[in-house]
N, C-alpha and C positions, 0 to 999 in steps of 0.2 A: 452611819445608818445602822440601826439595830438589826439583829437577825430576826427572821420570821419565826414566830413561835407556834403557829397553827399547823405545824408538821411534825410528825414523830420522827425518830431516828431513821426509820425505814422509809420516810418520805410520804407517809399517809396523813391525810387530814385528821386533825383532832381538835377537841375543845381544850383549851389551855386550863390547867389546874391552878386556880387562884386561891386555894384554901390557906396557903401560908402568907398571903398578902394581908396587911392590916386594913381595916375599914378606915377610909378617909372621906371627907366631903368632896364630891366630884360634881363638876358642871361642864356641860358642853353646849355650844351654840352653833347652829348650822343655818344656812340661808339658801335661797333659790328664788328665781324669777320666772313668772309665766308671762310671756309676751302675747299681746292680743291687739285687735283693732280698738281704736278709741271708742267706737260705738259700743263695743262689748263692755269696756270698763264703765262707760256711762250707765249702761243697764244694770251693772252690778251695784254701782253707787246708788241708783234710784230704786233698787230692790225690785226690778222688773223682770228678773229671770223666773221663768215659769216654775222651776223646781224649788224655789224658796230663797231665803237669805243666804247667799253664797258664802260669805265670809264666816258666818256663824257655823254653817255646816262644815266648812273646811277646817275651822278651829277644832270642832269636836272630832272630826276624822283624824286630824294630826295627833291629838291626845290619845285617841284609841290606837293609832299606829305605833306611837312611842311605847305604849304598854304591851303591844303584841310583837315587837321587833324580834324576839327570840323565836317566834313561830315562823318567821319568813327568812331570817338570816341564819344559815345552818350552824355556825360555830359560836353564835352569840349567847352569852350567859343570860339567864333569867335574873333580873335585877328588880328589887323593890324601889320603885321610883318615888322620890319625895315631892317632885313637882314637875310640871310641864307648862311652859308659857309660850304662847304663839302670838306674834305681832304681824300685822299686814301694813304695808305702806305702798302708796301708788308710785310708779315709775313713769313720770310724765315726759321725760326726754325721749323722743322717738328714736328707735334704732335704725339700721340701714334699710329696713323694709317699711319704715314709717309706723311701726308698732310701739305702743306704750306697754305698761305692764303692771303687775302686782308683785311685790317682793314679800316673801315670808321670812321671818326670823323665828326659829324654834330654839328654845333653851330648855334643857332637861337637867334635873339635879337628882342626886341620890347620896346616901352615905353607904359606901360599900367597898368591895375589893377590886372592882374593875370599873372602867369608865363608861360613860353614856354617850359617846360619840355616835355610835350606830343608831341609837334611839333618836338623837337630835336630827341626824340626816334622814332617817326614815320619816319622822314627823314632818320635816320640811317637804320632802318628796310627796307624801300623801296629801298634804294641804294643797299643793299645786295640782296634783292629779284630781282632787275633788273639785277644785275650781274648773278645771278642764271638763270634767264629766258634767258638771251642772250647766256649762255654757257651750258645749260642743254643737248644739243644735243651731246656734247663731254664728259660730266662729270656729270652724274645723281647722283653721290654719294656726291656732294657738300653738306655742312651743315653750317647753321648759328649758331654762338655761341656768348655768352657774350654780348648780347644787354643790355646796361645799361646806366643809367644816371651817368655822370662823375662829373658834377659840375653845380650848379645853383647860380645865383647872383641876388639880388634885392628883393624887397618886405619886409615884416615884418621879415622874418627869416634872411635876409641878404645873407651871403655866406654859401653854403654847398658844401663840396668836398668829393668825395669818398676816403676813406682811403685805401691805398694799403696793 
């Protein structure tokens, strides 16, 4: 395991200096699931949620969140993102509570000196939070699960993929 780099020699938090690192193409993919009642998923499908088209709004929220990640994660670098892609799939296999869900996959790319893992995880989280916000009036029991980095490419480490 590598040493933590976000601490100074005196133990204080710091933003890592990446000025000597070369620009490389970088990609990160993160995912997460929002579990809900089947009736809630059906209303999302049928576009019957009073606040509007849930997945379109969640997509826009995720992109906005990726671009604003350094504003909410203290030691995160400002990065010029090249692209943000959001995908939603239904999770129809009920969990232990009988809930189905929506899975989000957020992929973020840039050409830069540091990775976009935080941007991808922030985008996935905000997409799920947006769905929750838009549907909470009909299903307060929804819950976010399994927010995680799936893959990263670029930089010194190269490719890292979550093992299943």
